[in-house]
C-alpha positions as CSV (number, residue, x, y, z in Angstrom):
1,M,67.8,110.5,132.9
2,A,68.1,106.7,132.5
3,G,67.2,107.1,128.8
4,E,70.4,109.0,128.3
5,F,72.4,105.7,128.6
6,K,72.3,103.3,125.7
7,L,72.6,99.7,126.9
8,H,75.4,97.6,125.6
9,P,74.1,94.8,123.3
10,R,75.7,92.0,125.4
11,T,74.2,93.3,128.6
12,A,70.8,93.5,126.9
13,E,71.2,90.0,125.4
14,V,72.2,88.3,128.7
15,T,69.5,90.1,130.6
16,D,66.9,89.0,128.2
17,R,68.1,85.4,128.4
18,I,67.9,85.5,132.2
19,I,64.4,87.0,132.1
20,A,63.3,84.2,129.8
21,R,64.9,81.5,131.9
22,S,63.5,82.9,135.1
23,R,60.0,83.5,133.9
24,E,58.2,80.9,136.0
25,T,60.4,81.1,139.2
26,R,60.3,84.9,139.1
27,R,56.6,85.0,138.6
28,D,56.1,82.7,141.5
29,Y,58.3,84.7,143.8
30,V,56.7,88.0,143.0
31,A,53.2,86.4,143.4
32,R,54.2,85.3,146.9
33,M,55.5,88.7,147.8
34,D,52.4,90.3,146.5
35,A,50.3,88.0,148.6
36,A,52.3,88.8,151.7
37,R,52.0,92.5,151.1
38,G,48.3,92.1,150.5
39,N,47.9,90.7,154.0
40,G,48.5,94.2,155.4
41,V,51.1,95.8,157.6
42,A,52.4,94.0,160.6
43,R,50.7,96.1,163.3
44,A,47.3,95.4,161.8
45,K,47.8,91.6,161.8
46,L,49.1,90.9,165.2
47,S,46.7,90.4,168.1
48,C,46.8,92.7,171.1
49,A,48.6,90.1,173.1
50,N,51.1,89.5,170.2
51,W,51.8,93.2,169.9
52,A,52.2,93.6,173.7
53,H,54.8,90.8,173.7
54,A,56.6,92.5,170.9
55,F,57.0,95.8,172.8
56,A,57.1,94.6,176.4
57,G,60.8,95.3,176.7
58,Q,60.8,98.7,175.0
59,T,60.9,102.2,176.4
60,L,57.6,103.8,177.4
61,A,57.9,106.3,174.6
62,D,58.3,103.5,172.0
63,K,55.4,101.6,173.5
64,L,53.2,104.7,173.2
65,T,54.3,105.2,169.6
66,A,53.6,101.5,168.8
67,M,50.2,101.7,170.4
68,D,49.3,104.5,168.1
69,G,48.8,101.9,165.4
70,S,50.0,104.1,162.5
71,K,53.8,104.3,163.0
72,P,56.2,102.1,161.1
73,N,58.3,99.6,163.1
74,I,61.8,98.7,161.7
75,G,63.3,95.3,162.3
76,I,67.1,95.3,162.7
77,V,68.8,92.0,161.7
78,T,72.4,92.2,163.0
79,A,75.5,90.1,162.5
80,Y,77.3,91.9,165.3
81,N,80.2,90.2,167.0
82,D,83.6,91.5,167.9
83,M,85.5,88.6,166.5
84,L,85.1,90.3,163.1
85,S,86.7,93.7,162.9
86,A,84.2,94.7,160.2
87,H,81.3,93.9,162.5
88,Q,82.6,95.2,165.8
89,P,81.1,98.7,165.1
90,F,77.6,97.2,164.9
91,E,77.6,96.9,168.6
92,R,76.3,100.5,168.9
93,Y,74.4,100.8,165.6
94,P,71.0,99.6,166.9
95,A,71.0,102.7,169.3
96,V,71.8,104.9,166.3
97,I,69.0,103.4,164.3
98,R,66.4,103.5,167.1
99,E,67.1,107.2,167.7
100,A,66.9,108.0,164.0
101,A,63.6,106.1,163.6
102,R,62.1,108.0,166.6
103,A,63.1,111.3,165.0
104,V,60.8,110.6,162.1
105,G,58.0,109.1,164.1
106,G,58.8,105.4,163.9
107,T,60.3,102.7,166.1
108,A,63.1,100.2,165.6
109,Q,63.9,96.9,167.3
110,V,66.6,94.3,167.0
111,A,64.6,91.5,165.5
112,G,67.4,89.0,165.8
113,G,71.0,88.2,165.3
114,T,72.9,85.9,162.9
115,P,76.1,84.0,163.2
116,A,79.1,85.7,161.5
117,M,82.3,83.7,161.3
118,C,85.6,85.2,160.2
119,D,87.3,83.4,157.3
120,G,90.5,85.2,158.2
121,V,90.5,83.3,161.6
122,T,89.5,79.9,160.2
123,Q,91.7,79.9,157.0
124,G,93.5,76.5,156.9
125,R,91.6,75.3,160.0
126,P,88.8,72.7,160.3
127,G,86.3,75.5,161.0
128,M,86.6,76.7,157.5
129,E,84.6,73.7,156.4
130,L,81.5,75.4,158.0
131,S,82.2,78.7,156.3
132,L,80.1,78.3,153.2
133,F,77.3,76.6,155.0
134,S,77.2,79.5,157.4
135,R,75.7,81.6,154.6
136,D,72.6,79.5,154.5
137,V,72.4,79.4,158.3
138,I,72.6,83.2,158.2
139,A,69.7,83.2,155.7
140,M,67.7,81.0,157.9
141,S,68.6,83.1,161.0
142,A,67.4,86.3,159.2
143,G,64.2,84.4,158.4
144,V,63.7,83.5,162.0
145,A,64.3,87.1,163.1
146,L,61.8,88.6,160.6
147,T,59.2,85.9,161.0
148,H,57.9,87.7,164.1
149,D,56.0,89.6,161.5
150,A,56.1,92.8,163.6
151,F,57.9,94.9,161.1
152,D,57.1,97.3,158.3
153,A,60.7,97.4,157.0
154,A,64.1,96.0,157.9
155,V,67.7,97.2,158.2
156,C,70.4,94.5,157.8
157,L,73.8,95.0,159.5
158,G,76.5,92.9,157.8
159,V,79.7,93.3,155.8
160,C,81.8,90.2,155.4
161,D,82.1,87.1,153.3
162,K,79.1,84.9,153.8
163,I,77.2,87.3,155.9
164,V,75.9,89.7,153.3
165,P,74.9,87.0,150.9
166,G,73.1,85.2,153.7
167,L,71.3,88.3,154.9
168,F,70.4,89.1,151.3
169,M,68.9,85.6,150.8
170,G,67.0,85.7,154.1
171,A,65.7,89.2,153.6
172,L,64.3,88.3,150.2
173,A,62.0,85.8,151.9
174,F,60.4,89.0,153.2
175,G,60.7,90.9,150.0
176,H,57.3,92.4,150.5
177,L,59.1,94.8,152.9
178,P,61.6,97.5,152.2
179,V,65.1,96.4,153.2
180,I,68.2,98.5,153.5
181,F,71.7,97.2,154.1
182,A,73.9,99.4,156.4
183,P,77.6,98.5,156.4
184,A,80.4,99.6,158.8
185,G,83.1,100.6,156.4
186,P,86.8,99.8,156.1
187,M,89.5,100.1,158.7
188,P,92.2,102.7,158.0
189,S,95.1,101.6,155.9
190,G,97.8,99.6,157.5
191,I,101.1,98.4,156.1
192,P,101.3,98.3,152.3
193,N,99.8,95.2,150.8
194,A,103.0,94.4,148.8
195,E,104.9,94.4,152.1
196,K,102.4,92.0,153.7
197,A,102.6,89.6,150.7
198,R,106.4,89.7,150.8
199,V,106.5,88.7,154.5
200,R,104.0,85.9,153.9
201,A,106.1,84.5,151.0
202,E,109.3,84.7,153.1
203,F,107.6,82.9,156.0
204,A,106.4,80.1,153.5
205,Q,110.1,79.6,152.6
206,G,111.3,79.7,156.1
207,K,113.2,82.9,155.7
208,V,111.5,84.7,158.6
209,D,110.1,83.5,161.8
210,R,106.6,83.4,163.1
211,Q,107.1,86.5,165.3
212,T,108.0,88.5,162.2
213,L,104.9,87.2,160.3
214,L,102.7,88.0,163.3
215,E,104.0,91.5,163.5
216,S,103.3,92.0,159.8
217,E,99.8,90.6,160.0
218,V,98.9,92.7,163.1
219,A,100.1,95.9,161.3
220,S,97.8,95.0,158.4
221,Y,94.7,94.0,160.4
222,H,94.8,96.6,163.1
223,S,91.5,98.2,164.0
224,P,87.7,98.1,163.7
225,G,86.5,98.0,160.1
226,T,86.6,95.8,157.1
227,C,89.9,94.4,155.9
228,T,91.2,96.8,153.3
229,F,92.1,94.4,150.5
230,Y,89.5,93.8,147.8
231,G,88.2,90.4,148.8
232,T,84.8,89.0,149.3
233,A,83.8,91.4,152.0
234,N,84.5,94.5,150.0
235,S,83.1,92.9,146.8
236,N,79.9,92.5,148.8
237,Q,79.8,96.2,149.5
238,M,80.3,97.1,145.8
239,M,77.5,94.7,144.8
240,M,75.1,96.1,147.4
241,E,75.7,99.6,145.9
242,L,74.9,98.5,142.4
243,A,72.0,96.4,143.7
244,G,70.5,99.6,145.1
245,L,70.3,98.3,148.7
246,H,72.7,100.8,150.3
247,M,72.2,104.5,150.7
248,P,74.4,105.8,147.9
249,S,78.2,105.6,148.4
250,T,77.9,104.1,151.8
251,A,80.3,101.2,151.3
252,F,83.7,102.6,152.0
253,V,83.2,105.3,154.7
254,H,85.2,104.6,157.8
255,P,83.5,103.5,161.0
256,E,83.6,105.6,164.1
257,T,83.2,108.8,162.1
258,G,80.4,111.4,162.1
259,L,79.7,110.7,158.4
260,R,79.3,106.9,159.1
261,D,76.9,107.6,161.9
262,A,74.9,110.0,159.7
263,L,74.7,107.4,157.0
264,T,73.5,104.7,159.4
265,A,70.8,107.2,160.7
266,A,69.9,108.0,157.2
267,A,69.3,104.3,156.4
268,A,66.9,104.1,159.3
269,K,65.0,107.2,158.4
270,R,64.8,106.1,154.8
271,A,63.4,102.7,155.9
272,V,60.7,104.5,157.9
273,E,59.9,106.7,154.9
274,L,59.7,103.7,152.5
275,A,57.5,101.8,154.9
276,R,55.1,104.8,155.1
277,S,55.0,105.2,151.3
278,G,54.6,101.5,150.5
279,Q,57.5,101.9,148.0
280,G,60.9,100.3,147.6
281,R,60.1,96.8,148.7
282,M,63.0,94.5,148.3
283,A,61.1,92.3,145.7
284,D,61.0,95.3,143.4
285,V,64.6,96.4,144.0
286,I,66.1,93.0,143.3
287,D,65.1,91.7,139.9
288,E,66.8,90.5,136.7
289,K,68.2,93.9,135.9
290,S,69.7,94.5,139.4
291,V,71.2,91.0,139.4
292,V,73.0,91.8,136.1
293,N,74.2,95.1,137.7
294,M,75.6,93.2,140.6
295,I,77.5,90.8,138.3
296,V,78.9,93.6,136.2
297,A,80.0,95.5,139.4
298,L,81.9,92.4,140.4
299,L,83.5,91.9,137.0
300,A,84.4,95.6,136.5
301,T,86.3,95.8,139.8
302,G,88.1,92.4,139.7
303,G,86.0,91.1,142.7
304,S,85.9,87.9,144.6
305,T,85.5,84.5,142.9
306,N,83.3,83.5,145.9
307,H,80.5,85.3,144.2
308,A,80.5,82.9,141.3
309,I,78.7,80.8,143.9
310,H,77.0,83.4,146.1
311,L,75.4,85.4,143.3
312,V,73.7,82.3,141.9
313,A,72.1,81.5,145.4
314,M,71.3,85.2,146.0
315,A,69.6,85.5,142.6
316,R,67.6,82.3,143.1
317,S,66.2,83.8,146.3
318,A,64.4,86.4,144.2
319,G,63.4,83.7,141.6
320,V,66.1,84.8,139.2
321,L,68.1,81.9,137.6
322,I,71.7,82.6,136.5
323,D,74.7,80.5,135.7
324,W,78.4,80.8,135.0
325,T,77.9,81.2,131.3
326,D,76.0,84.4,131.9
327,M,78.9,85.7,134.0
328,D,81.4,84.6,131.4
329,E,79.6,86.4,128.6
330,L,79.2,89.6,130.6
331,S,82.9,89.4,131.6
332,A,83.9,89.2,127.9
333,V,82.6,92.8,127.3
334,T,82.8,94.4,130.8
335,P,85.9,96.6,131.1
336,L,88.2,96.2,134.2
337,L,88.0,99.7,135.8
338,A,89.8,99.1,139.1
339,R,93.1,97.9,140.3
340,V,92.8,97.1,144.1
341,Y,94.8,94.6,146.0
342,P,95.2,91.7,145.1
343,N,94.7,93.0,141.6
344,G,96.9,96.0,142.2
345,S,98.9,97.6,145.0
346,A,96.2,100.0,146.3
347,D,93.7,99.2,149.0
348,V,90.0,100.1,149.2
349,N,90.7,103.4,151.0
350,A,92.8,104.5,148.0
351,F,90.2,103.2,145.7
352,Q,87.5,105.3,147.3
353,A,89.8,108.4,147.4
354,A,90.5,108.0,143.7
355,G,86.8,108.1,142.7
356,G,85.4,105.0,144.3
357,V,81.9,103.7,144.0
358,A,80.3,106.8,142.5
359,F,82.9,107.1,139.8
360,I,82.7,103.4,138.8
361,T,78.9,103.4,138.8
362,R,78.7,106.4,136.5
363,E,81.4,105.0,134.1
364,L,79.5,101.6,133.9
365,A,76.3,103.5,133.1
366,K,78.0,105.7,130.5
367,G,79.4,102.6,128.7
368,G,76.0,100.9,128.8
369,F,77.2,98.0,130.9
370,V,74.5,98.4,133.7
371,H,70.8,99.0,133.8
372,T,70.0,102.5,135.0
373,D,66.2,102.1,134.9
374,V,66.0,100.2,138.2
375,T,64.3,100.7,141.6
376,T,66.7,101.4,144.5
377,V,66.1,102.2,148.1
378,A,67.2,105.8,147.2
379,G,64.5,106.1,144.6
380,Q,64.0,105.3,140.9
381,G,67.1,105.1,138.8
382,L,70.7,104.2,139.4
383,E,71.8,107.9,139.0
384,H,71.4,108.3,142.7
385,Y,74.6,106.2,143.0
386,F,76.6,108.7,141.0
387,K,76.7,110.8,144.2
388,E,78.7,110.8,147.4
389,P,77.7,111.8,150.9
390,I,79.3,114.6,152.8
391,L,78.6,116.5,156.1
392,K,78.0,120.2,155.5
393,D,77.4,122.2,158.6
394,G,76.6,119.0,160.4
395,E,73.9,118.0,157.8
396,L,74.2,115.0,155.6
397,I,73.9,115.8,151.9
398,W,74.8,114.0,148.7
399,V,77.0,115.7,146.0
400,D,78.1,114.7,142.6
401,G,81.0,112.3,142.6
402,V,84.2,113.1,140.7
403,E,83.8,113.0,136.9
404,S,87.5,112.1,136.3
405,S,89.7,109.6,138.1
406,L,92.0,111.2,140.6
407,D,94.5,108.3,140.2
408,E,94.4,106.3,137.0
409,A,96.7,103.7,138.5
410,I,93.7,102.7,140.7
411,V,90.5,103.6,138.8
412,R,89.9,104.4,135.1
413,P,87.1,105.5,132.8
414,F,85.2,102.8,130.8
415,D,86.9,103.9,127.5
416,N,90.4,103.6,128.9
417,P,90.3,100.5,131.1
418,F,93.0,98.4,132.6
419,D,91.6,95.5,130.5
420,K,88.9,95.3,128.0
421,E,87.4,92.3,129.8
422,G,86.3,91.7,133.4
423,G,88.2,89.6,135.9
424,L,86.3,86.3,135.8
425,R,86.2,83.6,133.1
426,L,84.5,80.2,132.6
427,L,86.7,77.1,132.0
428,K,85.2,73.9,130.6
429,G,86.3,70.6,129.2
430,P,86.6,66.9,130.1
431,L,87.4,67.7,133.8
432,G,84.1,69.7,134.2
433,R,83.1,73.4,134.4
434,A,85.2,75.8,136.6
435,V,85.8,79.5,137.0
436,I,89.1,81.3,137.1
437,K,90.0,84.9,138.2
438,V,92.4,86.5,135.8
439,S,92.4,90.1,136.8
440,A,95.5,89.6,138.9
441,V,97.2,86.9,136.7
442,K,99.7,88.2,134.2
443,P,99.1,87.2,130.6
444,E,102.2,85.0,130.5
445,H,100.7,82.8,133.3
446,R,97.2,82.4,131.9
447,I,98.1,79.3,129.9
448,I,99.7,76.5,131.9
449,E,100.3,72.9,130.7
450,A,102.1,70.6,133.2
451,P,101.9,67.2,135.0
452,A,99.3,66.8,137.7
453,R,100.3,66.4,141.3
454,V,97.2,65.1,143.1
455,F,96.2,65.8,146.7
456,D,93.1,64.9,148.6
457,D,93.8,67.4,151.4
458,Q,95.4,70.9,151.4
459,D,97.7,69.9,154.3
460,D,99.3,67.3,152.0
461,F,100.1,70.0,149.5
462,L,101.7,72.2,152.2
463,A,103.8,69.2,153.4
464,A,105.0,68.5,149.9
465,F,105.9,72.1,149.4
466,K,107.8,72.4,152.6
467,A,109.7,69.2,151.6
468,G,110.8,70.7,148.3
469,E,108.8,68.2,146.3
470,M,106.9,70.9,144.4
471,D,110.0,72.6,143.0
472,K,109.1,71.8,139.3
473,D,106.5,72.6,136.8
474,G,103.2,71.1,138.0
475,I,99.5,71.6,138.4
476,A,98.3,71.0,141.9
477,V,95.0,69.0,141.8
478,V,93.4,69.4,145.2
479,R,90.1,67.4,145.2
480,F,87.3,66.4,147.6
481,Q,87.0,70.0,148.5
482,G,83.5,70.6,147.1
483,P,80.3,71.4,149.1
484,K,79.2,67.8,149.4
485,A,82.6,66.5,150.3
486,N,83.5,68.8,153.2
487,G,81.6,72.1,152.8
488,M,83.9,73.6,150.3
489,P,86.5,75.4,152.4
490,E,88.6,78.2,151.0
491,L,92.1,77.1,150.1
492,H,93.8,80.4,150.6
493,S,96.6,78.8,152.7
494,L,97.9,77.4,149.4
495,S,98.4,80.8,147.9
496,P,101.8,81.7,149.4
497,G,103.4,78.4,148.4
498,L,102.0,78.6,144.8
499,S,103.2,82.2,144.5
500,V,106.7,81.2,145.6
501,L,106.8,78.4,143.0
502,Q,105.7,80.8,140.3
503,D,108.3,83.3,141.4
504,R,111.0,80.6,141.1
505,G,110.1,80.3,137.5
506,F,108.0,77.2,137.5
507,K,104.8,76.8,135.5
508,V,102.2,76.2,138.2
509,A,98.5,76.3,138.6
510,L,95.8,75.0,141.0
511,V,92.9,72.8,139.8
512,T,90.3,72.1,142.5
513,D,86.6,71.5,143.2
514,G,87.1,73.8,146.3
515,R,87.2,77.5,146.6
516,M,90.0,80.1,146.8
517,S,89.8,83.2,149.0
518,G,88.3,86.4,147.8
519,A,92.0,87.5,147.9
520,S,93.1,84.9,145.3
521,G,95.8,86.5,143.3
522,K,98.6,86.0,140.8
523,T,98.7,82.2,140.4
524,P,96.1,80.7,138.0
525,A,93.5,78.7,139.8
526,A,90.7,76.7,138.1
527,I,88.3,76.5,141.0
528,H,84.7,75.3,141.9
529,I,85.0,72.4,139.4
530,T,81.6,70.9,138.8
531,P,80.7,68.0,139.1
532,E,82.8,67.6,142.3
533,A,85.0,64.6,142.9
534,I,82.9,63.1,145.6
535,E,80.0,62.8,143.2
536,G,82.1,60.9,140.7
537,G,83.2,63.9,138.8
538,P,86.3,63.4,136.5
539,L,88.6,64.9,139.1
540,A,88.2,61.7,141.1
541,Y,90.0,59.8,138.4
542,V,93.0,62.0,137.8
543,Q,96.4,60.6,138.7
544,D,99.9,62.0,139.3
545,G,101.6,62.7,136.1
546,D,98.5,63.3,133.9
547,I,99.1,66.3,131.7
548,I,96.5,69.0,132.4
549,R,96.1,72.2,130.5
550,V,94.6,75.3,132.0
551,N,93.9,77.9,129.3
552,A,92.3,81.0,130.6
553,E,92.5,82.7,127.2
554,T,90.3,80.1,125.4
555,G,88.4,79.0,128.4
556,E,89.6,75.4,128.2
557,L,90.4,72.9,131.0
558,T,91.7,69.7,129.5
559,I,93.6,66.5,130.3
560,Q,95.7,64.4,128.0
561,V,93.9,61.2,128.8
562,A,91.1,59.8,126.7
563,P,87.7,60.1,128.5
564,E,87.1,56.3,128.3
565,V,90.5,55.6,129.8
566,L,90.2,58.3,132.5
567,M,86.7,57.1,133.6
568,A,87.8,53.4,133.6
569,R,90.3,54.0,136.3
570,P,89.7,53.2,140.0
571,R,87.7,56.0,141.5
572,A,89.5,57.7,144.4
573,R,87.5,58.1,147.7
574,P,87.8,60.9,150.2
575,T,89.2,60.4,153.7
576,A,87.9,63.6,155.2
577,Q,86.8,63.8,158.8
578,H,83.3,65.0,159.5
579,W,83.5,65.4,163.3
580,G,85.1,68.0,165.5
581,Y,84.8,71.8,165.4
582,G,81.1,71.5,164.8
583,R,81.4,69.6,161.6
584,E,79.3,66.7,162.8
585,L,76.3,69.2,163.0
586,F,76.2,69.7,159.3
587,G,75.8,66.3,157.9
588,A,72.3,67.1,156.5
589,F,73.8,70.1,154.7
590,R,76.5,68.0,153.1
591,A,73.9,65.5,152.0
592,S,71.5,68.0,150.4
593,V,73.6,70.9,149.2
594,G,73.4,71.8,145.5
595,S,76.4,72.0,143.2
596,A,78.7,75.1,143.1
597,E,77.1,76.4,139.9
598,Q,73.7,76.0,141.5
599,G,74.9,78.2,144.4
600,A,76.0,75.4,146.8
601,S,72.8,76.1,148.8
602,V,70.6,74.0,150.9
603,C,67.9,76.7,151.2
604,F,66.3,76.1,147.8
605,A,66.8,72.4,147.1
606,A,63.0,71.8,147.4
607,N,61.9,75.0,145.8
608,Y,64.1,75.1,142.6
609,S,65.3,71.5,142.0
610,E,65.7,72.0,138.2
611,P,69.3,72.5,137.0
612,V,70.4,76.1,136.5
613,V,72.8,75.1,133.7
614,S,71.0,74.6,130.4
615,A,71.6,71.5,128.3
616,A,73.7,73.5,125.9
617,H,76.1,74.3,128.7
618,A,76.3,70.8,130.3
619,L,79.1,68.3,130.1
620,T,78.6,65.2,127.9
621,D,76.2,62.6,129.3
622,A,78.9,60.0,129.4
623,T,81.1,62.2,131.6
624,I,78.2,63.1,133.9
625,D,76.9,59.5,134.2
626,A,80.4,58.2,134.9
């Protein structure tokens, strides 16, 4: 059936370029996975004492199954905690998985847990400086869990921002095994997103008190499940679908329902089945084509800018090298098929009801924007993901998804999109390379030229806003927020103030070497600027009053100061604290982390030290050297 879909020329072109660029690293990765697979299944490698230790704490029935020597054992890597609403349901999932594995003649064990911090709790707080680094800690934790080498397949339990990318990276180190990701699903809808945004804006202006704000936030984030806006967590889920690592249309089924439990059980049974058959190993599921599918899924739904960083690191884990130019060129031809908050008023529950994952996947295939000839955990071909799960007489089955959108204000077909381009664009110029999310930015706000107002800390911007000093046209330059400077915290706490200034009629934008939240919205933001200020990037030389131009239409990020004048100025130095709230523990990470466009990772510094960005895409030598 894959042959029925003709691939778009741009998708083919970018894929071919990625394959050529990744030839050596991909070959090396696959060779390592082949060697690991050739060593045999886990139960054949471990000594009797090793195997006895592995099952000492298990039930008698599981011990007997394990001693048989022919039954697959599934390793569960869980990011459970009840600090994250999206991860709270995972508390009982291991029991569901164990029972499902037993039902098909296998066993399952919790191999280990990973940390899982909530960006919603740490926004604007010092702990946010550990957020991005937590992704690589999660990858390492998954590696520790699976290195027991007692498993024939794995099931990963994770949903949120850094957790899924980290689990993905860690699991790929064991890509000789089949790996399935099992999410928990979104919480039911709370108050309308527009109402939540209104209260936040009024609080930023001092029009409502903290109690009113708290009541609004609690009414929005109110139960177990993923937050319902389309931020990084839900973007993760969309990408895992198009990557072929979920059971089909698993992403947006509510927790604590019979259907969700059935899907979790189905993931466990499928992991046992794949382990028995020797098919569906993660190294085969994740390749250049599936990475392109993930990028396109993100672009077509207006997903999180955080994945401009995460996707690079995730792909590198499979030996696949991508950069922002690849994303930009795909975005230029990928139609925007969804409007989900903050890119619209609907939440992910309304998105799923209107057609959801299955509809979007089919439409992307029909338009030729994704590869359908891929391996997935559901079998060969992406067509499995055109289907949706239902319970019929208590039995889980998959049926064809809707062929037409049930609400074209939320999802649309590929030939009648909200926009002919995706939601992410590359900016470049004398200040460096950056990305900008435009899917929620109105056309009249996509070109901003204004004087710079420079801040070295987000709190300084907030203080200036509250003092009324920002009530004019201006571009907020917030620097020393990159991975080497302070771990690259999200700057979402700036969004309400910037939105208020824009609503007052001022021309405003954000320019930073930091990140915005996956919920970044209507104000233009040139983010992830590389090279970052602490490495002597041009941002370290910008001064108040410099005229900066952010042009999302042409992809330009310019400053009206001659390069030789700019770089001859005194270089600003950061004043950030690196102690308290655990920050002192991550000095080695700050010292060795790669750039944002290289994935801001510490995991692969020794493995893939060559630049991802080709010479044709780099800044001028003079700018970089300075």
